[in-house]
SETIZA-522084 format. One record per residue (C-alpha): y, z, x. Coordinates in pm, 1 decimal, always signed. Each point is the difference from the previous one (the first is absolute). Example, Ala and Ser with C-alpha at 12.3 -4.5 7.8 and 13.67 -1.06 7.14 Angstrom:
<rec <-450.0; +780.0; +1230.0>>
<rec <+344.0; -66.0; +137.0>>
END
This chain:
<rec <+10661.9; +8893.9; -4082.2>>
<rec <-314.6; -146.9; -152.7>>
<rec <-324.6; +190.0; -41.1>>
<rec <-151.8; -205.2; +282.1>>
<rec <+284.9; +93.3; +235.0>>
<rec <-21.3; +367.4; -100.4>>
<rec <-372.6; +3.2; +62.8>>
<rec <+59.8; -168.5; +337.4>>
<rec <+257.8; +261.0; +99.6>>
<rec <-242.1; +277.9; -92.1>>
<rec <-275.6; -163.2; +204.0>>
<rec <+228.4; -32.4; +302.8>>
<rec <+104.0; +365.0; -24.6>>
<rec <-361.0; +114.8; -35.7>>
<rec <-101.8; -218.8; +296.5>>
<rec <+270.5; +140.6; +229.2>>
<rec <-83.6; +359.2; -100.4>>
<rec <-371.3; -59.3; +53.0>>
<rec <+31.9; -163.8; +341.5>>
<rec <+290.7; +220.0; +112.7>>
<rec <+100.1; -226.3; +283.4>>
<rec <+292.2; -238.8; +65.8>>
<rec <-10.8; -348.4; -152.8>>
<rec <+233.2; -295.2; -14.7>>
<rec <+50.7; -187.4; -326.1>>
<rec <-207.0; -286.2; +144.2>>
<rec <-287.6; +238.0; +76.5>>
<rec <+0.3; +139.5; -352.3>>
<rec <+20.2; -347.5; -150.6>>
<rec <-295.4; -121.1; +208.6>>
<rec <-211.5; +307.6; -76.8>>
<rec <+70.6; +18.1; -373.9>>
<rec <+46.9; -367.4; -83.2>>
<rec <-327.4; -26.8; -188.8>>
<rec <+26.0; +341.3; -166.0>>
<rec <+351.2; +6.4; -143.6>>
<rec <+60.6; -375.7; -17.3>>
<rec <+365.6; +30.9; +101.3>>
<rec <+181.8; -253.0; +210.6>>
<rec <+159.1; +91.1; +329.9>>
<rec <+349.8; +14.7; -149.0>>
<rec <-119.4; +233.3; -276.4>>
<rec <-170.2; +225.1; +257.0>>
<rec <+319.7; +20.6; +207.1>>
<rec <+204.6; +91.2; -308.5>>
<rec <-257.0; +255.6; -110.2>>
<rec <-1.3; +175.2; +336.6>>
<rec <+379.6; -0.2; +17.9>>
<rec <+5.7; +150.4; -350.1>>
<rec <-248.2; +271.0; +97.0>>
<rec <+207.4; +79.4; +308.1>>
<rec <+319.4; +24.4; -205.0>>
<rec <-173.5; +232.5; -244.2>>
<rec <-114.4; +218.5; +290.0>>
<rec <-367.5; -45.3; -73.5>>
<rec <-60.9; -153.4; +342.6>>
<rec <+185.0; +4.2; +329.0>>
<rec <+166.0; -297.3; +168.9>>
<rec <+79.0; -52.5; +368.8>>
<rec <+192.5; -297.9; +138.9>>
<rec <-79.5; -134.9; +347.2>>
<rec <+232.2; -291.7; +62.7>>
<rec <-82.5; -256.2; -269.4>>
<rec <-333.9; +165.2; -79.6>>
<rec <-38.9; +260.1; -274.9>>
<rec <-288.5; +244.2; +6.9>>
<rec <-113.4; +198.4; -304.9>>
<rec <-222.6; +305.0; -19.8>>
<rec <-90.9; +275.5; -244.7>>
<rec <+239.5; +289.5; -58.3>>
<rec <-134.6; +269.4; +229.7>>
<rec <+150.9; +283.5; -203.0>>
<rec <-272.2; -41.4; -261.3>>
<rec <-271.6; +88.6; +249.3>>
<rec <-81.0; +352.5; +108.8>>
<rec <+63.4; +105.4; +357.4>>
<rec <-296.6; -36.3; +231.2>>
<rec <-70.3; +248.7; +276.0>>
<rec <-82.0; -95.3; +358.2>>
<rec <-360.3; +103.6; -51.4>>
<rec <-32.4; -228.9; -299.2>>
<rec <+157.8; -284.1; +196.5>>
<rec <-249.3; +46.8; +281.2>>
<rec <-280.0; +3.0; -252.9>>
<rec <+129.4; -322.0; -151.8>>
<rec <+28.6; -160.3; +345.0>>
<rec <-358.2; +96.9; +77.1>>
<rec <-114.2; -144.7; -332.9>>
<rec <+192.9; -320.0; +67.1>>
<rec <-163.2; -33.2; +341.2>>
<rec <-341.2; +60.1; -156.6>>
<rec <+59.5; -260.2; -267.7>>
<rec <+132.7; -248.8; +256.6>>
<rec <-315.4; +37.1; +206.3>>
<rec <-209.9; -48.0; -311.6>>
<rec <+197.5; -310.1; -91.2>>
<rec <-58.0; -148.4; +347.6>>
<rec <-372.2; +69.0; -24.8>>
<rec <-23.6; -157.5; -344.8>>
<rec <+209.1; -300.4; +110.2>>
<rec <-229.1; -59.4; +295.6>>
<rec <-303.4; +23.7; -226.1>>
<rec <+159.2; -247.3; -240.2>>
<rec <+62.4; -247.1; +284.1>>
<rec <-362.0; +26.5; +110.3>>
<rec <-122.7; -51.7; -355.0>>
<rec <+234.9; -296.0; -40.2>>
<rec <-140.0; -156.0; +317.4>>
<rec <-356.2; +49.5; -122.3>>
<rec <+92.8; -151.4; -335.7>>
<rec <+147.5; -308.9; +164.6>>
<rec <-314.8; -42.5; +211.5>>
<rec <-220.0; +30.2; -307.2>>
<rec <+212.6; -247.7; -195.4>>
<rec <-22.2; -250.7; +285.4>>
<rec <-378.6; +39.3; +29.5>>
<rec <-245.4; -222.3; -182.2>>
<rec <-171.1; +127.8; -310.6>>
<rec <-378.2; +30.8; -21.4>>
<rec <-21.6; -318.1; -205.6>>
<rec <+218.5; -188.2; +248.7>>
<rec <-210.9; +123.7; +291.8>>
<rec <-321.6; -112.9; -172.1>>
<rec <+149.0; -343.5; -65.0>>
<rec <+115.5; -27.8; +360.8>>
<rec <-344.6; +102.2; +127.2>>
<rec <-160.8; -272.2; -211.6>>
<rec <+242.7; -259.2; +137.0>>
<rec <-71.4; +106.3; +358.5>>
<rec <-374.4; -4.3; -60.2>>
<rec <+22.3; -352.0; -141.8>>
<rec <+210.8; -107.2; +299.5>>
<rec <-249.9; +151.3; +243.2>>
<rec <-283.4; -174.5; -181.0>>
<rec <+176.5; -333.8; +45.8>>
<rec <+48.5; +69.7; +370.9>>
<rec <-369.2; +85.3; +37.6>>
<rec <-102.3; -326.6; -163.7>>
<rec <+235.1; -191.3; +225.3>>
<rec <-135.7; +181.1; +306.1>>
<rec <-358.5; -76.0; -101.2>>
<rec <+88.1; -369.1; -36.6>>
<rec <+154.2; -5.2; +345.0>>
<rec <-297.0; +177.6; +157.8>>
<rec <-248.9; -233.0; -169.9>>
<rec <+179.4; -317.2; +116.7>>
<rec <-166.1; -201.9; +275.6>>
<rec <+306.7; -167.1; +148.1>>
<rec <+137.8; +301.5; +186.0>>
<rec <+224.4; -64.0; +298.1>>
<rec <-126.4; +175.2; +308.6>>
<rec <+240.0; +194.0; +224.6>>
<rec <-53.6; -259.9; +270.3>>
<rec <+95.3; -283.8; -234.0>>
<rec <+304.7; +187.5; -122.0>>
<rec <+111.2; +68.1; +356.6>>
<rec <-46.6; -366.1; +85.1>>
<rec <+222.1; -103.0; -292.3>>
<rec <+268.8; +244.5; +108.9>>
<rec <-5.3; -135.1; +353.2>>
<rec <+22.4; -359.2; -121.2>>
<rec <+294.9; +88.9; -218.6>>
<rec <+176.2; +168.2; +291.6>>
<rec <-54.7; -312.9; +207.0>>
<rec <+141.2; -226.0; -271.1>>
<rec <+298.5; +225.6; -59.9>>
<rec <+76.1; +8.0; +371.7>>
<rec <-15.3; -379.2; +18.3>>
<rec <+217.0; -28.4; -310.5>>
<rec <+266.3; +223.5; +152.3>>
<rec <-8.3; -201.8; +321.0>>
<rec <+48.6; -324.1; -189.8>>
<rec <+271.6; +156.1; -209.8>>
<rec <+197.0; +93.1; +310.9>>
<rec <-38.2; -351.9; +139.9>>
<rec <+107.2; -161.5; -326.6>>
<rec <+294.2; +236.7; -41.5>>
<rec <+124.3; -64.2; +354.3>>
<rec <-35.6; -374.3; -50.3>>
<rec <+188.9; +3.3; -329.3>>
<rec <+279.5; +213.7; +145.8>>
<rec <+30.9; -237.9; +295.9>>
<rec <+26.8; -300.8; -232.2>>
<rec <+256.9; +176.3; -223.8>>
<rec <+235.2; +43.5; +297.5>>
<rec <+81.4; -370.4; -20.0>>
<rec <-74.0; -57.6; -367.2>>
<rec <+310.7; -75.2; -206.9>>
<rec <-120.9; +164.4; -320.0>>
<rec <-127.9; +341.6; -102.1>>
<rec <-344.2; +140.5; +74.6>>
<rec <-98.0; -21.8; -366.6>>
<rec <+98.1; -365.2; -19.1>>
<rec <-190.4; -66.8; +319.5>>
<rec <-318.6; +155.6; -136.3>>
<rec <+29.3; -184.1; -332.6>>
<rec <+82.2; -330.6; +168.9>>
<rec <-306.0; +11.4; +224.1>>
<rec <-242.3; +143.5; -253.8>>
<rec <-48.7; +332.7; +174.0>>
<rec <-89.7; +292.0; -225.2>>
<rec <+133.9; +341.0; +93.2>>
<rec <-334.8; +179.0; -45.3>>
<rec <-96.6; -44.3; +363.7>>
<rec <+323.7; +169.9; +105.0>>
<rec <-55.8; +315.1; -207.8>>
<rec <-85.5; +336.3; +151.7>>
<rec <-355.9; +14.4; -135.2>>
<rec <-297.8; -228.2; +63.3>>
<rec <-75.7; -253.9; -273.4>>
<rec <-290.3; -235.9; -49.4>>
<rec <+217.0; -312.5; -23.8>>
<rec <+346.4; -126.2; +89.5>>
<rec <-49.8; -28.8; +377.9>>
<rec <-118.7; -295.5; +205.5>>
<rec <-321.3; -7.5; +195.8>>
<rec <+178.1; -11.6; +336.2>>
<rec <+346.1; +8.9; +151.8>>
<rec <-48.4; -348.9; +140.8>>
<rec <-79.2; -131.4; -345.9>>
<rec <+319.8; +156.5; -133.6>>
<rec <+196.6; -154.4; +285.1>>
<rec <-152.3; -338.7; -73.2>>
<rec <+85.3; +22.6; -370.7>>
<rec <+355.1; +108.3; +72.4>>
<rec <+52.8; -285.5; +244.0>>
<rec <-134.7; -251.9; -250.2>>
<rec <+230.4; +130.0; -271.6>>
<rec <+307.7; -49.6; +222.5>>
<rec <-98.1; -355.6; +83.0>>
END
């Protein structure tokens, strides 16, 4: 056995005696991997060797082997001492919970502070906002000083005119659509070919009003369609 392996065996024995609780070989390997530097196979062999030498105890549960310190090396403990230990364990557990909760609170505060802007960043942001507000004030002053303001009455008049035009456009759209569908019932080609053949754009058949692409009247459309067929 090399010096490294001997030192690893000694560390494993000292660890089991110190903790004095059951461990599997995997547990010991995970807990002492950085300290003793042994691989898992070496840890398993070391623990089996210690068990064979009687320095630790081994229990087999199915395919699982559990190792723990030899209890004969420890002095007997009275019931009073056990109760005292249990009370101390409960006290320490409560203390651990309190400290853990405090750590979580501090961690939350730290994350909030890390996500907050620094003083320099806040100053820079304030300057940017002040410059932006200054630009808005200048723009507002220009608008207020202009002489070509639209009065509420004029604006309302424009809205009403638009509503009238949109209503008329929708009426004409329905008439044109019905007329085209009626013609297509006896037309030998597709709708697309019909529209291309007779120079009809599809804009006036869309769902939204447009400024162009519809004729001034349904009668005019009918006249143009009739001319194109003749």
